[in-house]
C-alpha positions in Angstrom: 62.6 -42.7 -29.4 60.8 -45.1 -31.7 60.7 -45.3 -35.4 59.1 -42.3 -37.1 55.5 -43.1 -37.9 55.1 -40.6 -40.7 57.2 -41.8 -43.6 55.8 -39.5 -46.2 59.1 -38.4 -47.7 61.1 -41.6 -48.3 59.1 -44.5 -49.6 60.0 -48.1 -48.7 61.0 -48.8 -52.3 63.3 -45.7 -52.3 64.7 -46.7 -49.0 65.6 -50.2 -50.2 67.7 -48.6 -53.0 69.1 -45.9 -50.8 70.1 -47.8 -47.6 73.1 -49.8 -49.0 74.6 -46.5 -50.3 74.8 -44.8 -46.9 77.8 -45.1 -44.6 78.1 -47.9 -42.1 76.3 -47.2 -38.9 78.9 -49.0 -36.8 80.7 -46.2 -34.9 84.4 -45.7 -34.9 84.1 -44.5 -31.3 81.2 -43.5 -29.1 77.7 -44.8 -29.2 75.7 -46.2 -32.2 74.4 -43.7 -34.7 70.7 -42.9 -34.9 68.8 -44.7 -37.7 69.8 -43.2 -41.1 66.2 -43.3 -42.2 65.0 -41.2 -39.3 67.9 -38.7 -39.9 67.1 -38.4 -43.6 63.4 -37.9 -42.8 64.3 -35.2 -40.4 66.6 -33.5 -43.0 63.9 -33.7 -45.6 61.3 -32.3 -43.1 63.6 -29.4 -42.3 64.1 -28.4 -45.9 60.5 -29.1 -46.9 59.2 -26.8 -44.2 62.0 -24.2 -44.2 62.1 -24.3 -40.4 65.3 -23.7 -38.5 67.2 -26.7 -37.2 66.1 -25.9 -33.6 62.5 -26.2 -34.6 62.9 -29.9 -35.6 60.1 -31.9 -33.9 61.1 -34.1 -31.0 60.1 -37.3 -32.9 63.3 -36.9 -34.9 65.5 -36.7 -31.8 67.9 -34.0 -30.9 68.3 -31.4 -33.7 72.0 -31.3 -33.1 72.4 -35.0 -34.1 70.5 -34.5 -37.3 72.4 -31.3 -38.1 75.8 -33.0 -37.3 75.0 -35.9 -39.6 73.9 -33.6 -42.4 77.1 -31.5 -42.1 79.2 -34.7 -42.0 77.5 -36.2 -45.1 77.9 -32.9 -46.9 81.6 -32.8 -46.1 82.6 -36.5 -46.7 81.0 -36.8 -50.1 78.0 -39.0 -49.1 75.5 -36.8 -50.8 77.8 -36.6 -53.9 77.9 -40.5 -54.0 74.1 -40.7 -53.7 73.6 -38.2 -56.5 76.1 -40.0 -58.8 74.4 -43.4 -58.0 71.0 -41.9 -58.8 72.3 -40.5 -62.1 73.9 -43.8 -63.0 70.8 -45.8 -62.2 68.4 -43.5 -64.0 70.6 -43.2 -67.0 70.9 -47.0 -67.2 67.1 -47.4 -67.0 66.7 -44.7 -69.8 64.9 -42.4 -67.4 67.4 -39.6 -67.6 67.3 -37.0 -70.4 70.6 -35.3 -70.8 69.3 -32.5 -73.1 70.1 -29.1 -71.8 69.0 -26.0 -73.5 69.9 -22.5 -72.6 68.4 -19.5 -74.4 70.7 -16.5 -74.4 68.9 -14.5 -77.0 68.0 -11.7 -74.6 70.3 -10.2 -72.1 69.5 -7.1 -70.1 71.6 -4.8 -68.1 70.9 -4.5 -64.4 68.8 -1.5 -63.5 71.8 0.2 -61.8 74.1 -0.4 -64.8 71.7 1.1 -67.4 72.6 4.7 -66.5 76.3 4.1 -65.7 78.8 6.4 -67.4 80.5 4.8 -70.3 84.3 4.9 -69.9 85.5 2.6 -72.7 83.0 3.2 -75.5 81.7 0.5 -77.9 83.1 -0.9 -81.1 81.9 2.1 -83.1 83.5 4.7 -80.9 86.7 3.1 -79.6 89.7 5.2 -80.5 92.7 3.6 -82.3 96.2 3.6 -81.0 97.1 6.9 -82.7 94.3 8.8 -80.9 95.4 7.4 -77.6 99.0 8.6 -78.1 97.8 12.1 -79.2 95.5 12.4 -76.2 98.3 11.3 -73.9 100.7 13.9 -75.4 98.0 16.6 -75.0 97.4 15.6 -71.4 101.1 15.9 -70.6 101.3 19.3 -72.2 98.3 20.5 -70.1 99.9 19.2 -66.9 103.2 21.0 -67.6 101.6 24.3 -68.7 102.5 23.8 -72.3 106.2 23.4 -71.6 108.0 20.4 -72.8 111.3 18.9 -71.7 112.8 19.0 -68.3 110.9 21.0 -65.6 112.9 23.8 -63.9 
């Protein structure tokens, strides 16, 4: 397999920044790893198209190799390091805006929860501790048939 001709996802400029941050291609055992750029292009193609791993075009090599590298990098923190480096670089260049705004002025109940029976009440209808004690005593009396004390 040759180098992927269509490099529409990762530009040469981005690759120059990205390549030194990736793990060493020298294997601990077994053969040499496939080119990182080809693998990243394949991973990007898969997520861009939404295709299953098995539908990966042959130009990217065996789908299992691409999938295995993706799983390995997900597990060993490679993607986390890339994201942290991207944040650091963008923040140092003043390209990152850390402003986060969340509007919570409107909250709606899920459609199934809108007709649910209320068991606890709201702030206006919650009973105080004396009401709870009286209700408990009344329940005990109903269960015993109005008798109090020890059951025969």
